[in-house]
Every structure is written in structure tokens, then in C-alpha cells.
N, C-alpha and C positions, 0 to 999 in steps of 0.2 A: 718946374711947377707942373702937377698933375694934369693931365688930359683927358678931355671925355670921349667915349665915343659909344655906339649901340649897335647892335647885332642888325645888318640888313642882308636878304638873300640875293643870290644872283642866277641861280640856275632853278633850283625848285624851292618850295615856299616851307618855311620854319616855323615852330612854335613858337620860337623866339624872338620873330621880327614882326612889326605891327603892320608892314607891308609886303604885299606877297612880290613874286620874284619879276613880275611884271611890271609891280610897280616903283622898280627901284631909283626912278628918277625923281618920282614923288617922296620917295625914303628920304636919297639924299638932298633935298629942299628942307624937308622935315629937320633934318639933323641941322644945316646950316643956319636954319629960322630960330632954332630952339636953345642955339649957343654950342652944340657940341662943335669939336675939335676934330672927329675923326668918325671914319665908319669901322666896323667888324664885320668884314664880309666872308657870309658864307658859300662854300665855294666847293662843290662835290667835282666837278671837272671841267675843263674847257671847250669841250665841243662847242662848237659855233660861237667861241666869245673873242671879243675882240678887245685886247689889253691897252691899247695905245687908247682905243676910244674910253674904256672905263675910265684910265688914268687922266683922262681929260677932263669926262665930267666931275670928278674929284677935284681937280683943280679948278674949274670952274665956280666950284660950291664953295672955296677953300677951304676942301676937308683932305686930311691924311688919311691912310687905310694902318690901323693900331696890329690887327693880327689877321690871315686868313684863318676860318675856322674849319676843320676838314673833316669833321664828324659823321657828315649825310651819308659818307665813301663807307662807314660801316656798315650801315643798314639798309644802303640804295645796293651796293657792290659787293657784300661780304667782307672788305678788305680789312687786314688786321697785322701789324707784324709780327705779332704772338698766334700766330695761323699754325696748325698743324704742317700745314701743304707747305712747299716750298715756293711754289708757283705761286702761291698767294700772298708771302711775304715778299715777292720781287716785284706783284703789281701795287702792292703797297709802296713800295720804297720806290717805285716808277713814278706813282700820283705824287709821293712828296717831292719826290724831284720838281714834278712840274709845277708844285705850289710853292717852291725854293726859287724856283726861275721868276715867276710872276712875284712873288716878295720882295724879290731884288728887284723890280721894276716898279715897284707901289712905295717900297721903300716899309716894309712890314714884317712883323713875325710872323711866324708859322704855327699854329695849334698843333699837338699831339694831344689828344685827349680819348676818346671813342676807340682810335686806331691801335690802341695798345692792349683792347680787349683779346682775351685768349678762350680758346675752345676745349684747354686743356687743365689740368688741375698740377697745378706748378706750387711750390714752396716758395716762400717770400724771397727766398735768396736766390733760386732757380729763374724764379720771373723776373727780378731786378739785371740777372747776369746775360739771359736770352734777351730781353729789351735794350740793352746796352749794345748788345751786339747786333741787333736787328738794326738799330737806328744811327748805326757807326757811318756807313755810305752817306747817310742822310745828313750827318753832322758835318763831314769832311766837306760835303758839296756847300752847306749852309754857311760855313767859316770862308769857303773861298768867295761867295758871293755876299759875304757882309751881312748874311741874315741869322737872327737868332730863332732856335726851336724854341717853345716853352710848350713842357711836360705839365698838364693839368690834373692836380690833385683831385680825384673824383671820389663820392663815398663808397661804402662796402655796399651799398644794395645795389650798385651799379659797376664796380669794378673788383676783381678778386685782389689788387696789392696797390699799395702806395695812394694809401684816402689821406693821411695828415701832413701837416708841415715837416715833423720830423721824419717823417718815414721817404719826404721827396728828398731831404738832404743827406737822408743816408744813401739814397739810390745816386744820388748827383756825386758823393764822395766814392761809394764803392765803383762806380763806372769810370771815376778819372774826366768826368764830363769837364770840357773846356768852357771859356765864358762866355760861348754862344748857344750855351743851352742853358735854360732858366725854369722857372717855374710860372705857372698860371693858378692863381690862388683865388677859388671863388668860395664867396662867404656862405652860399648857400649851401654848398658841400662840407665849408668849414664849421659851420653850425654843429654839424652831425661828429665831426671826426675832432678836432680842435679843440685843445682845451679851455684855451683863452685865447682872443684874438691877437691881444695885444703882444702875447708871447710868439703866436705864429708868425705874426710880423718879424719880432727880433729873431727867431729862429731862423726865418727863409734871408734874412738880411739882404745880401747885393744881387741875390738869386732871383727874387721875387721880380719879373718880369712886367706883368699884367695882373689884372684884378677884374672878377666879374662880380658885381653888384646885382642882387636879388634877394628877397626876402624871405624869412624862415619858412614861407611855403611856395617860394620861386614866384611870389606875385613881385607885382611892381613894388619897389621900397616904399614902407610905409603901409601896406598891407599886413603884414605878418608882426613880428614880435622884436625882429633883430636892430640892436642900437647903430643903424646908419650912419648917423651923424658922429657917434664914438669912434665908429670904425674909421671913417674918413681922417678922424682927427688923430687918430694911432699911425696911419699911415704918414700923414702929414710929418709928425714928430718925428716918426724914422728914417725921415728925408725921403721918401719914395717919391720918384719925379720921373714914372711912366702912366699908363692909362689907367683910366676908371671905368668900365665897360659895363652896358646895362647887357646882360642876358638873363631876363628874366619872361616867364609866361605873359600873356596878355592880357593877365587878370589884375583887378575885377573884370577888364575891358579893354579891349583895343584901344577905344576913345581914350581911357584915363591914362594908358600910358604917353599917346601921342599929345594929350593936351598936358601933363604934370611934369613932363620930362625935363622942360625948360625952368619952369621953377624950381626943381629939385636939382637941379646943376647950379642954378643962381645961388642956391642958398647954402649948398656944398663950395663952392667958390669965396662964398665970405667967412666961413669958418675959421 
């Protein structure tokens, strides 16, 4: 059965959360009241964080954690698995190692999205080989911990390579990635890069581990032109049984997201 989650942030504010980091408790209450199953937690680092307490609050509201979103560290700390400097790569691996340890405690995935940005010009093949090499220690740790790493397909305006479902599958095949490496497919990015939503879902198959919902303009679903209901039906027909997570801008307003998320989930559950 498909589960539903939405982005909340734990340390630093993000445009994708309708609540600030200081309002995490309110955000968790909103998720529970709106019919969500889990949170997608945006975490930059763990300074001052009490993970047992976080797990206790999730449990209190009957919520799980679908994935730990890691992208803030790209802008805040300059981290990347494909940086030109080895020291930065090692710092990125160490940060991901911390995420993996916490994900094991929360029962969640760990996202690799913006952390695969590069400051160099690489061919697609070079990019895939170097990313696979940089990820390898993290993949092994995640396997030992029972954690899945999900690599996000990002559009060409945000990332040099690995934009489409087909390219993601090429990377997984070339890197001989084990089963604990999957794909995060975001329909906002897919609207730019994939020819057909249903075809992309079929291409990803069992490697599809997480889905982001946002409309064509990255607004709350229903305020752009994407056929959100049809995409959800296609996921169900394909036997997808992981999470659909709201990762959209608070557009047209934060209040819209807060008030309309519950009705959206209720409608999708009925499809």
C-alpha cells in the first residue's frame, strides 16, 4: 500500500516545508491530523539534535520517516560526492554516514540528490563512474545497516547528468548497484525529462523506492498542469508500494498546503 509523507525540516528552514524548524512539533501534529503516514525529514547535520527524542515524537503521532533529505548540506556546507577536492568528498561521505546511522534508527531511506553535484566538467560516463566510486563506502554501510540509499533524478537545469528514469537505470546497471540503492523519482523533474510518466514508472520498476509530488510549476498539486491523479493511478497499477511525498513549494500559499494536503491524500487513497 502506498504511504504518504511530506517534507518537514529539523534544523534549518526550507522552502519545501510549510513549518519552520522551530515549528517541527506543529508540523508533526499537522501530518497526523491530515492523514499522512510519515514525515520526510530535511536534516543538514546533527549538531544539538536528540535522535531518540525525535523518534519518540514521531511515535507519539503515529508517524514513520520515509527518507532523510540531505540536500541542504550542498548549499550550507559546500558538500558533494563529486567535488574536485578529496577532502570535501570525505566530509560528504562522513555526513552521509551520520545520515545512514540515523536512518537505521528511524527506519528510513537516505536521499542523495544535490550531494551529487559537481564543480567539474565530466562526460556522462565519467560522472557515473566517479559517482559510483564515491558512493561505494556509503552503499556498504547502508547495506550493513539495512538502509536504502535513493538517488534522485534531477532535471538538466539543476544537475549535469542523470536526469531521466532511463539514465538512472543506466547508472544503476553500470555501477552494479546492489538492491539497497534505488531511485527517487520526482514528477516535477520528470515533467521536464521523461517522455511519458507511465513509461518512466515501468522503466524504473522495482528500483523505484520513493516519489515526490509537486505540480509542473513546483506548486502544490492542482495548481499547475500535471495529471496528478493519473500518475498516482499509474503507480498503483505498477504495484508501487513505497511512499508518495509532498515536496513542493508553499505555492500558492503556505496555508493552501496546510489546508488542502489532507483532502488531496483522501482523494488519492480513493483512486
